[in-house]
N, C-alpha and C positions, 0 to 999 in steps of 0.2 A: 570468229570465236571457235575454240576447239570443242571436241565432242564431250569433254568432261566438265562437270559443274561442281563448284564447291557448295556443299550444303552447310549452312550456318545453323547449328543446333542452338535452340534458345530454351534455357530452363528458368527463365524469369517467372516469378510468381505474381499473379494478379494483385493489384493494389488493395482490394478489399481483404485479402488474406493477411496483409501486413498491419491490420488494425485489430485491436482486441474486440471480440464479439460482445463483451459485457460493457466496457466503458469507452470504446472507440479510440483508445490511446494507441499510439504507434508501438508495435511489439518489436522485440529485438531477438536476433538469432542467438540461441543458447548453445546448441550442439548439432552436429551432422553425424549420422550413423549410416552404415551401409546395411541393406537388407539382403535376404536370401536370393531374391530374383535379380540382383545386380543394380537395383535402384538405390535411392537415398531416402532416409527419414530425417527431416529437418524439424527441430523443436524450437519454437519461438516462445518467449516469455514476456508478460506485461509487467512493467515496473510499477504501475499504479495499483492494480488489484491482485498482483502476484499469481495470475493464472498462466497456464502454459497450453500450447496447442502444437500438435505434431502434424506435419504434412508429409505424405509419401509422394516422391517423385519417381515416375517410371524410368527405367533404364534408358540411356541414350542408345540410339541405333548404332550398331557397329558398322564401320566403313567396310563395304564389300570389296573384295579383291577383284580386279578385272578378270574377266573370263579368260581361261587359258586357251590358246590356239591349239587345236588338235589337227594334225596333218593326216589325211587319209592317203594311203598308197593304193594306186590302181595298177594292177598287173594285167597286161594285154597278152 
């Protein structure tokens, strides 16, 4: 195995967030907006009782560039 690993980022939302807090009906995604910090605000709506709920997702981690190799010169 090489020294690099693939990082699988998962932005799945837990199951209890996908149900209406009032009537426990499955909610549906209405819109996705970006916020100022680079994350997302996802708005879900309930078709049964017409309520909506917004969830803020933190921004994904940026893939870091490999460290650049710096060569030192030694003069004798």
